[in-house]
N, C-alpha and C positions, 0 to 999 in steps of 0.2 A: 646897201648897208646890211651887215650881218645880223641875224636874229639874236635877241638877248640870250645870254647864257642863263639857263634855269638855275635858280638858287635852291639848294637843298633845305628842307625844313630843319630847324634847329631845336635842340632840347638843352636847357640849362640845368645843371645840377649845382645846388648851393645849400648851405646850412645857415640857419638863423636861430638865434635865441628868441623865445617868445616874450615880448614885452609884457610886463605885469604878471609873469608866471612865477616869479620868485616868492618864496615864503620864508618866514623866520627859520624854519627847520629844514629847508631844502633850497638847492640852487634853481636857477631858471631852467625851464624845459628847453631843450634844443632839438630842432627838427632838421632833417636832411630831405630836400625835395627835388623832384625832377619836374620842370615846367616847360611848356612850349614858349618859344620866343615871340611868335606872332600871336596876338590875342592870348595872353597868358592863361593857360589852363594847367592845373596840377595833374600830372600823370601818375605820380607815385610819391609817397611820403613815408618817412620812418622816424620815430623818435630815437634819438641817440643820447647817451648819458651826458656827454660833454663834447665840446668842439673837437677835442683830440680823438674822439671815437668815430668821427665822420668817415675816416678812411676805411674802416672795416665794414661799414654799412653801404659803401658806394656800389660795389658789384651786386649785392643782393637787391638793392633798390632798383637797379636797371634790368635785372634778370627777367622779369616778366614783361618787359616792353619790347616791341618789335622796332629795332633800331636800324633796320635796313633802309638805306637811302636818307638817313638823317645825319646831321652833324651834332655831336654832343660836346657842349662847352662846360668847363668847370674851372675853379680857381686853382692856384698853385699848390694848395694843400693836397690835391689829388694827382699831382704829376709824379706818380710812382709807376714803375714798369708794369706791375700787375694790372693797374687800371688802364694803361694804354693798350694793352692786348685786348 
């Protein structure tokens, strides 16, 4: 029997609006985060003005992380050529 193929560690990038953060004079706060898939640990996080601003924060969020040997997952919002490089 062949040995199991080692799985690469994965990092998920996703944005979320903070529940309960909306105020009468402002919108909800929105964060973009990079988390490990196994035993979720936040590796990086940035506040973005709105969901539409996530794409410009994607590369700076990951810039300080060592991604060698990792798989990075993200939602369809980030499927732009600049991010895939």
